[in-house]
Each structure stands twice: as structure tokens, then as C-alpha cells.
C-alpha positions in Angstrom: 0.0 0.0 0.0 1.5 3.4 -1.0 1.2 6.6 0.9 -1.6 8.0 -1.2 -3.7 4.8 -0.6 -3.0 4.9 3.1 -4.4 8.4 3.5 -7.1 8.5 0.9 -9.9 8.2 3.4 -8.5 10.8 5.8 -10.8 13.9 6.2 -9.2 17.2 7.2 -11.0 20.3 8.4 -11.9 22.2 5.3 -14.8 24.6 6.2 -17.0 25.6 9.1 -19.9 23.4 10.2 -23.1 24.8 8.8 -25.4 23.8 11.7 -24.8 26.8 14.0 -27.3 29.3 15.4 -26.8 33.1 15.5 -24.2 32.8 12.7 -24.1 33.6 9.0 -21.8 31.1 7.4 -20.2 31.1 3.9 -17.8 28.2 3.8 -14.7 29.8 5.3 -16.3 33.0 6.5 -18.5 33.5 9.6 -20.4 36.5 10.8 -22.1 36.8 14.2 -25.7 38.0 13.8 -27.0 37.1 17.2 -28.1 39.3 20.0 -25.7 41.9 21.4 -25.9 40.3 24.8 -22.9 39.5 27.0 -24.7 36.5 28.4 -24.8 34.8 25.0 -21.9 33.4 23.0 -21.8 31.5 19.7 -19.2 28.8 19.1 -18.6 27.3 15.7 -16.5 24.2 14.9 -15.1 22.9 11.6 -16.8 20.3 9.5 -14.3 17.6 10.4 -12.0 17.0 13.4 -8.2 17.0 13.1 -7.5 13.4 12.1 -5.3 11.2 14.3 -2.8 10.7 11.4 -1.7 14.4 11.7 1.4 14.9 13.7 0.7 18.6 13.6 -2.0 20.9 12.4 -2.0 24.7 11.7 -4.7 27.1 10.7 -5.2 30.9 10.6 -8.1 33.2 11.2 -8.3 36.7 9.8 -10.4 39.2 11.7 -12.5 41.1 9.1 -14.7 42.9 11.6 -14.2 43.2 15.3 -17.9 44.0 16.0 -19.2 46.4 18.6 -17.1 45.2 21.6 -14.5 42.9 20.1 -14.9 39.6 21.9 -13.7 36.8 19.7 -12.0 33.5 20.7 -9.8 31.4 18.5 -8.9 27.8 19.4 -10.0 24.2 19.4 -12.5 22.0 21.2 -13.9 18.5 21.4 -17.4 17.8 20.0 -18.8 17.4 23.5 -17.6 20.8 24.7 -20.8 22.6 23.4 -23.0 20.2 25.3 -25.2 19.5 22.3 -26.7 22.9 22.3 -26.2 23.7 18.6 -22.9 25.5 19.5 -24.6 28.1 21.7 -23.5 28.2 25.3 -24.3 30.9 27.9 -21.3 33.0 28.9 -18.8 30.7 27.2 -16.2 31.4 24.5 -13.6 28.8 23.5 -11.6 27.8 26.6 -14.3 28.9 29.1 -15.8 25.4 29.3 -14.4 21.9 29.7 -12.6 20.4 26.7 -12.1 23.7 24.9 -9.1 26.0 24.5 -9.1 29.6 23.2 -7.0 32.8 22.8 -9.3 35.8 23.3 -9.2 39.1 21.4 -10.4 41.5 24.0 -7.7 40.9 26.7 -5.1 38.5 25.1 -5.9 35.8 27.7 -5.6 32.1 27.0 -8.3 30.0 28.4 -8.0 26.2 28.9 -11.0 24.3 30.1 -12.3 27.1 32.2 -9.1 28.6 33.5 -7.6 31.8 32.0 -4.3 33.6 32.2 -2.4 36.3 30.3 -0.8 35.0 27.1 -0.4 37.4 24.2 -1.5 40.8 23.0 -5.1 41.6 22.2 -6.1 41.4 18.5 -8.6 43.3 16.4 -9.8 44.1 12.9 -7.1 43.3 10.3 -5.1 40.9 12.5 -4.5 37.3 11.6 -4.3 34.7 14.4 -2.8 31.3 13.8 -3.1 28.2 15.9 -0.6 25.4 15.8 -1.1 22.0 17.5 1.7 19.5 17.8 0.4 16.1 18.7 3.8 14.4 19.1 5.2 16.9 21.6 1.8 17.8 23.0 2.2 21.5 22.7 0.1 24.4 21.3 1.2 27.9 20.2 -0.5 30.8 18.5 0.8 33.4 16.0 -0.3 37.0 15.4 0.3 38.4 12.0 3.0 35.8 11.3 4.8 36.2 14.7 5.1 33.2 17.0 3.7 34.1 20.4 5.3 31.2 22.2 4.0 28.0 23.7 0.4 28.5 25.0 -0.4 25.3 26.7 0.1 21.5 26.7 -2.3 19.1 25.2 -3.7 16.7 27.8 -2.2 13.2 27.8 -5.6 11.6 28.1 -7.0 13.4 25.1 -8.6 11.0 22.6 -6.8 11.0 19.2 -8.9 12.6 16.4 -11.2 14.4 18.8 -10.2 18.0 18.4 -12.0 20.5 16.1 -10.6 24.0 15.2 -13.2 26.5 16.5 -14.1 30.2 16.9 -16.3 32.0 19.4 -18.2 35.2 19.2 -20.0 37.5 21.7 -20.3 40.9 20.0 -22.7 41.7 17.2 -21.1 42.2 13.8 -17.9 40.1 14.4 -16.7 38.7 11.1 -13.8 36.3 10.4 -12.3 34.2 7.6 -10.4 31.0 8.2 -7.4 29.7 6.1 -6.7 25.9 6.3 -3.8 26.1 3.8 -5.6 26.8 0.5 -3.5 29.9 0.3 -0.2 31.1 1.9 -0.1 31.5 5.7 1.0 34.7 7.4 3.3 32.5 9.5 5.9 31.9 6.9 7.4 28.8 8.5 4.2 26.9 7.7 4.4 28.1 4.1 8.0 27.4 3.1 8.4 24.5 0.7 10.8 22.8 3.0 8.0 21.5 5.2 6.4 19.7 2.2 6.4 15.9 2.7 7.9 15.5 -0.8 11.2 16.6 0.5 11.5 13.4 2.5 11.8 11.5 -0.8 14.0 13.9 -2.6 16.4 14.7 0.2 18.8 11.8 -0.3 19.2 12.5 -4.0 20.1 16.2 -3.5 22.3 15.3 -0.5 24.5 12.8 -2.4 24.8 15.1 -5.4 25.9 18.2 -3.7 29.5 18.9 -2.4 28.2 21.2 0.2 25.7 19.4 2.4 25.0 22.3 4.9 22.0 23.6 3.1 20.5 20.2 2.6 20.9 19.3 6.2 19.4 22.7 7.3 16.3 22.1 5.2 16.0 18.5 6.3 16.4 19.6 9.9 13.8 22.3 9.6 11.3 19.9 8.0 11.6 17.4 10.8 11.9 19.9 13.7 8.6 21.3 12.7 7.1 17.8 12.6 8.8 16.9 15.9 10.8 14.1 14.4 14.2 15.0 16.0 15.4 11.4 16.2 15.0 10.8 12.4 16.9 14.0 11.6 19.9 12.8 13.7 19.8 9.3 12.2 19.7 10.8 8.7 22.7 13.0 9.5 24.7 10.1 11.0 24.0 7.8 8.0 24.5 10.3 5.2 27.6 12.1 6.4 30.1 9.2 5.9 28.8 8.8 2.3 29.2 12.5 1.7 32.8 12.7 3.0 33.8 9.5 1.1 32.5 11.2 -2.1 34.6 14.3 -1.4 37.7 12.2 -0.9 37.2 10.4 -4.2 36.7 13.6 -6.1 
């Protein structure tokens, strides 16, 4: 079985879930049209969870309109976090209830299953917020306009694989966002560079053996695996390939 056959049935998050109240949804765009009431929040999930085959997942959300009061939350949650209430929960944005995590626009706080603490700067109209989940190292970080804000939290060890959905929450009338799942370039350039493409895994050996100066090849291979969390494989590649490289230099 080749790699394509292995992953042909894997479903990635590609759009917002359409079954959500108080929200106007157009594929990747969402606008909050509910009441301007602090006691009501709308949370929307993606159409599919992040599959268990993913070692990491990254998405970005652009704030098109901040609404009247600017209370948006960007993060991820399990399907059970909305308590089967059609994604409407009283007084809850992502992170303010169990099994959900969110970075909030109004104060820059990060909320994890009901507990909040200062994390990054507030964000508003025109800003792009990214969320990166690493399932091997169990870490999460956010970006703002392409800048890494540092590790936000750890993923729980008992979290069921394939149970997390990217999500967004709204509490202020007129809030409007658009999500990017990779159909266009990310603001966070590390997630856009070609050296994180899985095809480099197959082409690396060929380029490594051909070149007299292996530093660039090693750098790109290292970056590819460091992002994926595959440090051990990078080291083994380096150990195995360097003797071949130096032997080639001695012969020439």
C-alpha cells in the first residue's frame, strides 16, 4: 500500500460546520448575527476534526470585523464541549468550558477548560491569528500576523486522538472572520515554506548525495523534521549520510 492509498480516506477540516445558530456562514467566512448580549456566545466548529494521522495541524483566522465590543475567541475543542446545544453556550467562548481552549481578542488571555491567564497581545480588525497543534510533543502555540507568540499550553495526555476541532467563538454583534486551512499562503511563513512539504522526505537523499556542500540540505531536512517533531529521524539521517558525503569528497 502506497502513501496515497494509506491516507485517501483521511478527512481534514476544510470549512465551518453549517449547523450553528446566530451565525451567518459562507464556507470559510463566519459573521455573528445574534443578540448583542454579554450572556450569549456562539461557538462554531469545523466540518471535520483534526485526524489522528496528523502529527501537527495549523490554521489561521483573519479578523475582518471586530464587531461592537471585540470579543472573539480562536482555538479548538472537542465535540462534547458545546453540550449538544447547537454550538450556543451561555457565557462561554472557546476555553471557558471543559474540553475547549481559546485565545481571546479583548484581553489577550488564553483559556484552557475554564481557566484563564495572560498569554499574548489583544487582537482586532485586520489581524491574523494562527493556531498550531503538535500532537507528538503535545504543545500548542499561537501566532499573530506571522509572529510566533510562544507556547500557549500543553495538550492533555488523556485526550482522545482525532477528537479536536478548530473552533471560533463570538460575543459581539457584527464580528466577522475568515479561516485559512492552507488553501493559500499562511501569514506565518514557517508553515508556508516549501521545505515543510512531505515530498522533500523523498528527494532529500538525491540532493544530499549530489551536492558537495551538504550544509543547506541538512538545514532544510532539519527544519522539516523539527517542525514535525521528528528529531530522532533527523539525527539518524545525518549520521547515516555524512560518511557517504565525505567519502564522495575524498574520491573527487
